[in-house]
N, C-alpha and C positions, 0 to 999 in steps of 0.2 A: 520883255514881253509887251504885248499890246496893252494900251491903257484901258481899253474896254474889257479886257480879260480880268483885270484886277477889280474893276467896278462890279462886274457880274459875280466874281468870286466872293467879294465882300458882301454883296446882297444875298448870295446863297448862304454864306456863313451866318449872317444875321438871321435869316429865315430859319435855319436849322437851330440856332441858339434860342430863338423865340419859341419855336415849336417844342423844343425840349423843356424849356421853362414852363410852358403851358401844360405839357404832359405831367410834369412833376407836381405842379400845383393841383391839377385835377385828380391826381392819384392819391392825394392826401385827404380825400373825402370831405372837402370843404363845400358844404351844401350851398352856401350863399354864392360862392364863386361859380358853382355849376349852374345855379339858377340864372345868374347874370350872363354866363356864357351861352346858355340855351336861349335866353331872350335876345341876345345880340345876334346869334345865328338865325333866329326866327326873323328878325328884321332884315338881315342880309338876304334870306330867301325871298322875303316880300319884295325887296329891291330887285332881285334877279328876275322875279316873275314880271314885275313892271317893265323891266328892260326888255325882256323877251317879247312881251305884248307890244311895246313900242316898235321894236325892230320888225316884228311880223307885219304890223300895219304899214311901216315904211316900205317893206318888201312888196306888199300887195299894191301900194300906190305906184311903185316903180314898175311893176309888171303891167299895171293898167296903162301907165304912160307909154311904155314900150309897145304895147298892143295898139294903142291909138296911133303912135308914130308909124308903125308898120302898115296899118290900115290907110293912113294918109299917103304913105309912099306908094302903095298899090294903086290907089285912086289917081294919083298924079301920073303914074306910068300909063294907066289906061287912057287918061286924057291926052297924054303925049303921043301915044300910038294912034289915037283916033284923029289927031290933027295932021 
């Protein structure tokens, strides 16, 4: 088999094992663990929101740059046709 297959299969197996372990621990009604998990997820969501905001800003900047480039191209074509 392909070497990448085993790498991905191992990663998938590790993810399943980690998820199952987390589900078992959370099902035991350990309030401290649940509070910590909720806090961790909250910080993860904050990080996701910051990443989305950064990417939206980058997208807007790229769109502005593309618009300026298109405008410059159109002006250059008009000058070339005039001469």
